[in-house]
N, C-alpha and C positions, 0 to 999 in steps of 0.2 A: 790405292784409293781412287775411286771414280771421281774425275774432275769434270764438271760441266763446263761448257764454253762460257767465257765471260763476254757478253755483248754490251757495247757501249753506244751512247747516242753521239751523233756527229751532225750538228746543225750547220756547221762550216767546216771548210778544209782544215783550219787551225785546230778545231775541236777533234778532228780525225787524228791529227798528228799528236795531240795531247793524249788521246786514248791509247795510241800505240805506245808512246813513251812510258804511260802508267802501267801498262801490262794487259791491255784488252786482247782477247783472242779474235774479236771481230767488231766491226761497227755496223750501224744502220744509218743510211743517209738518203736524201732525196734531191731530185732536181726541183727547178722552180715551180713546175706544174704537176698536177696529179699525185700530190703526196699530202699526207695528212697534217703537215706542218707548213702549209704554204705561207704562213705569216712570217716565218723565219727567213734567214738569209739564203740558206740552202747552197747547192752546188751548180756551177755551170757544167755542160758536158765535158768540156776540156779538163776542168779540175777534177771531176769525177774519174775520168779516164786515168789521170796521173795518180790519183790517190789509190785507185784499184791496183795500178801497176806497183806502186810503192808497197802496199800491203801484201800483195802476192810474193813479192821478192822477199818479204820477211815471214813468209809462211802464214799470214793471217788472211782473214776473210772480210769481204765487203758485201752487205745486203743492201739493195736499193729499194726504197719505199715507193710503190706505185699503188698506193692503198686508199684512194678515194673513189666515191661513186661517180659514174660518168653519165652526163646527159647524152641523149641520142645525137645531137648536133656536134658533140665532142669526139665521137668515135674515130673519124678520120685523122684528126690531130693525135689522138691518144695512140692510134696504131703507128703513126710515124715515130712517136717517142718510144713506143714499145720496140720497134725496129732498131732505133738508136741504142737503147739499152742492151738489146741482143748483141749488138756489135761491141759494146763495152765489156762484155763478159763478166758481170758480177757473179758472185757465188750464189745468189738467189735474189728473187724479187719478192717483196712482201706485198700481198694483194688483199683487197677486200671485195671488189666487184665481180660478180659471177661473170660478167661480160669480159673483163680483162682475163680471167682465167680461161674462158673460152677462146679468145683470140690468141693467147700465148700458147695454148695447147695445140690449136689448129695450125698456127703458122710458124711458131718458134718452139718446137717440142723439146729442144735442148735446154730451154730456160728452166732452171730449178725454181719451184714456187713454194713460198711459205704463206700460210694463211694468217692474215692480221688478226689481232684480237677484235678488230671491228666486225669480223664475220661471226662473232658471238658463239663460238663452239664451247660448250660447257658440259657435255656428257659424252659417254662412249658411242652413243648412237650418231651424234654429230660428227665424231672423228671417223666413223665408218664412211660417212658422206664425204668427208674431207679426203679420205683415201681414194674414193671413186673419182673425185675431181682431179686427182693427180698431183696433190701437194705432198711435199716430203716432210714438212714440219707444220705443226699447229701452235700458234700463240694463244694460250688458253685465255678464256674470259677471266677478267681480273677478280671477279667475285666468286670464283670457285673456292671452296674451303679445302684445308689440307686433307681432311678425311675423305672428301669427294675426290681429290687429286689422286689419292692412293688407289681407289677403286678404278678410276679411269685409266690410270697408268697400267694396271693389271690387264686391261682388255684391249690394248692397242699396240701395234708395232711402229706407229708413227713416232717421229721425234716431237717432243713436247718442249716448248719455250715458256718461260715464266717471268713475269715482271718481279723484281726483287727490291727496287728502290726508286723513289721519285714520286712525283705528283700522281694522284688518283683521281679518276672521274667518279662522280657520285652515282651515275647511271650505269646500268649494264652496257657493255661496249657495243657501239654500232647502232644502238636503238634509242639514242638521245636526239630529240628534235627541238630541244629547248632553245638553243641559239638560233636555229633556223626559223622558228616561230616568231622570234623577236626582231625579225628584219631580213630573213633569207640568208643569213650567214651560217651555213650548215658545217656542223662539226664532222660530218661524214665526208665533207669536201675540203677539209683543211682550213676552214674559215671560222672556227668556234670563237665566240666572244666571251666565253666563260661566264654566262649568267649564273651559274651555280656558286660563283664566288661573291655574288652581290647580297645586299641586305634586303630582307623581305619583312612584311608587316602583317600581323594577325591580331585578332581581338585580345589575345592573351599576351601580346608583346612582340617585339621585333628581334631579328637576328639573322645570321648567316645560315639559313636552314639547310642548305645543300653543300656546304663547304666542308670538304674532307681533310683530314690530316694527311700527311705524306706517308708513303710506304717506306718502311725500313725493316727488312727481314733477315738481318744478319744472324739472329739466333737460329734460324730455320735452315741454314745452309747444309749442316751435316744431314738433315733429313732429306733434303733435295738430292744430295750426293747418293744416299742409300737408295732412293727411288729411281736413280739413273735418269734424272732430267737431263735433257740434251744441252739446254742453254739458259743461262740466267741473265736477265735483261735489265738495264738500268734506264729508266725514263729520263728525258731531258734534252730534246733536240732544240729547244728554245733557250737553253742555258749556255753559259760561257765556259771557256776552257778551264777556269779554276775549279769549277764544279765538276767537270769531267775528270780532271786530274785526281781530285780528292775522292770521288765516288769510286773510280776504277782502282785507285791505289788500295783503298780500304777493302774492297771486295776481292781484289787479287790476293791480298794477304790471307783473307779468310778462306777462300777456295783452296789455297795451297797449304793450309794448316790442318795437320792431322786431328782426328776427333779427340784424341787424349790431350791435346794442347789447345783446343779450341776455346775453352772458357777464358783462358788467360789472354787470348788475342782479342776478345770482344771489346774490352775498354780502349785498347789501342785503336781499333777500327772506329769506334764511336768519337774518339778525339779527332781523327782525321776528318770524318764526315762533319763534325761540328764547325769546321773551319769555313764551310761555305753555307750560305743562308738557306734556310728551308722552314717549312712548317713543323709543328710538333710530329714526332715520329709515331708510327703504329704498325702493327702486323697486318694492317689492311683488313681484308676479308678472310684471311687464312684461318684465323681462330675466331670462335663465336664471341668471346669477350671483346676482342678488338673491333668486330663488326658493330657491336652495340654502341660503342663509343667513338666511332670513326668520325662522326659529324661534330664539328666544333662550332656550334651556333653562336657562341659568345666571343668568337675570335675572328677578325678580318682574315680572309684567306690569302693574305699576301706572303710571298716568300721573303726571306731575308730576316735580318736582325733589326728589331724596332729600336730606333735611335731617339725618337721625340716627335713632337707635333709642330706643324707650321704655325708660327705666331704672327708673321707679318709677310706681306707680299708686295713686291714693286715690279716695275717692268723690267728690271735688270736682274732680278733673283728673289730670294726669300730668306727669312730668318727663322731659326729655331734653336733651342737649347738642347744640346746633344747629351745623351746618357752614356755614350761610349766614345772611344777614340776614333777619329776619322783622319784620313791622309789624302793629300792630292792624288788623284788617280782612282780613288775608291768609286764604286758604281753604287748609285742610290736610286731609289724609286720613291715617289710621293704619291700615296694612296688616298683617293677621295673616301669620305666617310660612307658612301653607298656601296663601296666594294668594287666599283667598276675599275678597269685598268687605268692606272695613272701614269704620268710621264716618268721616264727613266733617263738618267744621264750619268756621265762620268765627271766627277768633280774636278774642275780645272783651276778654280780660284776661290779661296776662303778669306773672309775678313773677320777678325775679332777686335772689337774696340777701334774700328776703322783702320786697323793695321793688317796688311797682307801676311798670311801665315801658311805654312805647309802642312801643319797638322793641328787638330783641335782635340782638347782633353775633355773628359766628362765634366758636365756642369757648366761649360762655357757656351755663351750665346753666339752663334756663328751666322754670318751672312754668306750664302752660297750664290755665286754668280751663275746665271743661266738665262737663256732666252726662250724658255718654254712656258706655257701657261700652267701655273701652279695652282692646285685647289686650295682654297682657304680652309685652314684647320686640318689639312691632309696630314696623314701620319708618314713619317719618314722612316724608310727601311734601308739598311745597308745591304747590298746584294753581294758584294764581294770586293776584293782588292784589285789593284792594277793587274793587267793581264800580261802573260808572257807573249813576247813578240815572236811570232812564227813566221814573219815574212820572208826571211832569208831562207828558211828550210822549205817554205812553199815554193819559192822561186827556184830552188834546187832540185825539186822533184823530177825524177826521171821521165822522159817521154815514154809513152806506152808502147810495149812491144806488140807485134802481130800474134794473135793466138792461133795455135795450130792444133787442131783436133786430131786425135789418134785412135785408131781401132787396133787392138792387140789381141792376137790368138796365140795361146800357149798350150802346146801338147808335150808329151814326153820326148818327141823327136825334133821339135822345131818351135821357134818363136817367130811370128810374122807381125809386122807393124805397118799399117797403111793409113795415110791421111785421107779422110773422105773427100777433101777438096781436090785431091789429085791421086786418084786410085791406080794410075799406071805407075806410080813411084812406090815401090815396096822395099822395105828392108826386112831381111829374114836371116836366120841363123840356125844351123843344125845343132841339136841338142841331144844329150843322152841322159835323161833325168830318171832317177830311181823312185820307187814307191816310197811315200812317206811313212815312217814308222809311228810318228805321233802327229805333229802338227804340219798340215799340208798347206801348199801355196793356195792363196785365195785370189779371186778376181779383184777384190777390194785392195789387197796388199799390192798387187801388180800395178793397178791404176794409180794408187797413191804414190808409188815410187816414180812412176813415169811423169808425174806433174813436176818433178824437179828439172828445170832447164837452166843451163848456165849461159845461154846464148844472149847477146845484146839485142838480137833482132826477134827472137821467138820466145813467146811464153806459152806455157801449156794451157790449152783450151779444154774442150770436153774429152776426157780420156775414158774410153770404154774397153773393158778386158774381158775375154772369155778364156777360162782356164779349165783344162781337163782335171777332173777330181783326183785327189789322192797322190799328187806329185811332190816330191821333196826338192825345193829350190833354195839353197842358202842365200841369205840376205846380201852377202858380198857379191855372189854371182849375179843376183838380180840388179844390183847397182851397176855392175860392169856392162850388163846387157842394155840398161837404160843409157849409159854413157855412149855406147857404140851406136845405138839407134839415133840418139839426138845428134851426134856427130855426123852421121850419114845425111840426115835431113838438113843440117846446117850447111853441108857442102853441096847438096843438090836442090835446094829449094830457095826461092827468094820470096819476100813477102808479097810482091805484086802478083805472084802466081796463085795465092790463096786468099787474097782480101775479100771479105764479105761485101757483096754488092746487094743492098736492100731493094733495088728497084724491082726485081722479080717478085719479091714478097709484097711490096706495096701495090704492084699492079695486080697481083692475085687477090689481095684483100678488096681493092677497089672494084674489081670485076665481080667478085662474090657479093660484095655489099650492094652494088648496083642491081644485081640480079635478085636480091632478097626482097620478096614482096609480102606485105602483110595480108591478113585475111581481109576479104572484101567487106565493105560497109553494107549492112543490111538493116532492115527495120526490126529484126529480131532483137529483143532486149530482155536479159534475164535479170531479175531483181533478187537480192539477197539481203536480209536484215539480221544482224546479230543482235540477240536479246538477252536481257537478264533473266534469271530463273523466274522472277515475277517483276515484270516491268512493262514498259511501253510496247504496244502491239504495233506491227507494221500497218501502214495505211492501206496498202494493197494485200488482200488475202492471197494473192497469187505469188507473193514473195516466198522464197525459200526462208525457212526460219532457222537461224543458226543459234547454237548455245554451246556453252562449254561442255566438253566431252564428259565432265564429271557431273553435269546438271542436266541430263537429257530429260525431256518431257514428251508427252504423246505427240505434240505438234512439231517436234524437232525434225527438220529435214537435213540439217548439216551439223556435224560435230566439229567444234573448234578446239584445237590443241593449245595448250599454254605456251606463251612465248619464252618461258624458262622453266626447265624441268631438271632439277638436280639429279645426279647419278643415283642417289639412294632411293628416289621415288620413281625411277623409270619402270620397274615392275608393276607398280600400281597403275601407271598411265597405260602400259601395255594391256593390262587386264580391262581397263575402261574402253580402250579401242576395240578389243574383241567383243565386249558387251554391246557397244554401239553397232558394230557390224552385224552381230547376231540378231539384233533388234530390227535390222532392215535398213539402217542408214548407209547410204553409198556416196555421200558427199562429205569430204573432210577438208577443213581449213587449216593450213599449216603456217604458222607465224615465225617459225625458226627451222633452219635446214635439217636439224635432227629428225623432224617429223617424216621427211622422205624415207629415211631408213626404217622407221617403225611401221610404215604403211607399204613397203615395197612388195610384200608377198600377198596382199589382199587382191583378189581379182575383181573386175567389173566395178571399180570405184572411180570417183572424180576427186582429184586433188587440186585445190586452189592455193597457191602461194600468196600470203596475205601479210598486211602490216603486223609487226614492224620489220619483217624480212623484206629487204629492199631489192626490187627488180626494177631497175631504172632505165634500161635500154634494150634494144633488140637482140644484142649479143647475149645479155643476161637471160632473155626469154628463151633463146636457143638452148642455153644451159639448164634453165628450169624444166624445159620439155624433156631433156635428156634425163633429168632426175625424177621424172614421173609426173610433173604437173600437167594438168589438162587446162588450167586457167590461171591467170595471175592478176592480182591487184596491182595496178601501176603505182610505183613508188610514191608515197603520200606527200613527199617534200617537193615534188616536181611542179613547175610552172605550166601554164596552159600551152605555151609553145612547145615545151619539151614533151609534154604528154601527147600532143597530136603527132609530133615527129616520131615518137616511139611507136604509136599505133600503126603508122603507115608501113612500118617494117616488122610488126610483131607476128609471129607464126602461131601464137596462142590468142585465144579470146582474152581481152583485158577488161578488168573492172576499174571503176572510178569510185574513190571514197567520196561520196557526195554529202553525207550528212553524219554528224557525230562529234564527240569529243576525242580527238586522237591523243593517245598517250604521248606525253612529251618527254618523260623520264621514268625509268623503272629502277628501283634499287633494293638491295637486300639490307642496306643500312637502316639504322633507326632515325627517322626524321623527326625532329622536336617540334613539329607542328601538325595540325589536323584541320581539315575543313578549308575555308576560303583564306587565301593570303593575297597580298598585293606587293608590287615592287614600287620603286621610288616614282615611277611614271603613272602609277595607279592602274597598271595592267593587272587584271585579276586572274588567279589560278586556283585550282582545287587540289588538295592533297588527300589521298585516300589510302588507308592501309588495309590490306587483305589478309586477315588471320590464317586463312586456309593455305595460301602460298608463302606467307611470310614477306611478301613484297609490298613496297609502297610505290604508288604511281602518282604522277603529277599530270594534271589535265588543265587545258585552258578554260577560263571561266565562260568565254563565249563559245557558242556552238558553231562548229565548222559546217558551212553550207555552200556548195557550188552548183552551178547549172549543169545540165546534161551536155555531153560532148558526143558527136556522132561517132559511132562505131564502138563505144564503150557500153558494157553492162553496168548496172548500178549496184553499189554497195552502201547500205545504211547501217550505221553502228549506233544502236539504241541502248547500249549497255550503260551509257552515262549521259544520254541525250533524249529529247523528246521532239516530236514532229513540229510543234507549233512555236518553237523558240523564235523570238524577235531579235534578240541581241546576238548577231552572228558575225562570223569572220570567214575569210576565204583562204587563210594560211598563205602559201606562196602562189596561188592560182593566178592572181592578177599582177604579181610582180615577178621579176626575174630571180630565179634562185642563183645566189652567188656561189 
């Protein structure tokens, strides 16, 4: 039975230990900066080093999240953290920004890279680009269906990682600017304020129009096993240890259960999962029926079990009548009626009829002591019980060992092992291996065996093996060779001889970055306008006129690819691209990385990377150029200072999104609203469903309009806007992007 890796969230070191105890094969966790859950507690470098060491001693893996978009000004600090992470030796980095990929590949080639779901890879053409980027695993877009997944898996050799449980975003991953628009708190930079969980108002009523149910894909595990999915991932780095324990325990049991016994195990797993708070469960976007009903417009998008509503508030606490049992130590959240995030607390003192109690029974009116601001008439949710104390286990974690990289060469007559950090120290042994009659020794097998180190000082780093084909090497003999080699290095090496010194790498980056010069500022300015098939005309007839590659007209000068193209429709898109090229079009606009693969064989064309594909810094520009881009739209979320700093270092011409209604959210889910909607602060939005693509898009009511910047070309998006709008907004242009 093929068993995929079970990957657990670890927002804290305690959650990491809970995941290990419950049976996770790996965790994903982040430091305090440059990770997509910056709102959480996260890890210090020291704690991360100890957890990595602890997991490696148990044969488990740690993936570190470095998966936010970077502004130009942050690149030096980000590189320093990249150097730090390289020294910690995680099993992989989870990345989103093309600039991070470029820096890691250029300066730390031994770092294993996994592409985050934020990179929005959703078809086989995208995975082909991922392979060129040098990533070893792709976390697929969460709105890929099961049928699409089967086709994608048949066309790639890359490892695929899938989400199987936890909270879902309404939007396609990585292209949601909803939170960023409402105050500069970008979800692509770990600062999401979850506006999709709030209440919105329309002419036909109000509701939580973008609030999704939680994913629970337990019934699909046998299918994922048959497909050979590499890793099954549980969402929840903002959740506590009780959630991690329950979720990992349930999925560990199911992954280990054979197909013929699987049906009987499902009720047991559901019971375990029901012990921690969550929203109603769904198969997410894996099945068509689930996708149609994934939005719960009539239910507040809070996690936890609803206990009641606040009836009275005082400066020392609040009162409500509970519908369930509560105990001292339980964690609760009080949710405002508008759906915005409310205060959370651990219950430390209850009063019933003016008497202090340790538990409260259903139907009792209880006063909960707290010093937080409690929303009037807020709903009270129980998030979980008291948490296991991991403080002693955390204090006892071992100090990290020094990682030792090894290069191994195995031939019929000899094995040779060399540490790259000290190439004059070589262990070798004469062998006399016979040809294999059936299964021969492989480089993967040899490298995996040599990862086992019993030294208190040395841990296995990057192990590379080259093996002569067709050799028979018994497992017992390979183990003995590994023991002898490690014993040799324990006796002849000390950690101070091979400690990684980042100073040379830091100096190399500083030197290269200082030498990086952007294109000179000139008076030349190219204007491009994206148009509807029948819509607003550009003010300047000198504009290049862009249109969807499926809606070309005689005046079209640029073909725009869709931001999302499911695997089943790729052939249709390829035909449309060929038709556009044959008609004379030589400019193509690419809003998702998969487009670079579809256009790679067309000669004499210009490719513009464009929104919502994020190119946010000069290192990302270098990567875009390598992928075939001749121009790039500067990332639409960026503020004025960041845009100018990026342009000074950009080796490609940059465009500025100067006018239009930027798409704030794109989803395959069925949104129970159409037309104009407003939030509790009377900010307006437009909801539009596109029957051709099956996508629903959310736009701001106000037109985005910003002035020219020196050195930028102009891009005008007239697909949902007009030239003469008076009610305008500048997005993050005049405020700092958080």
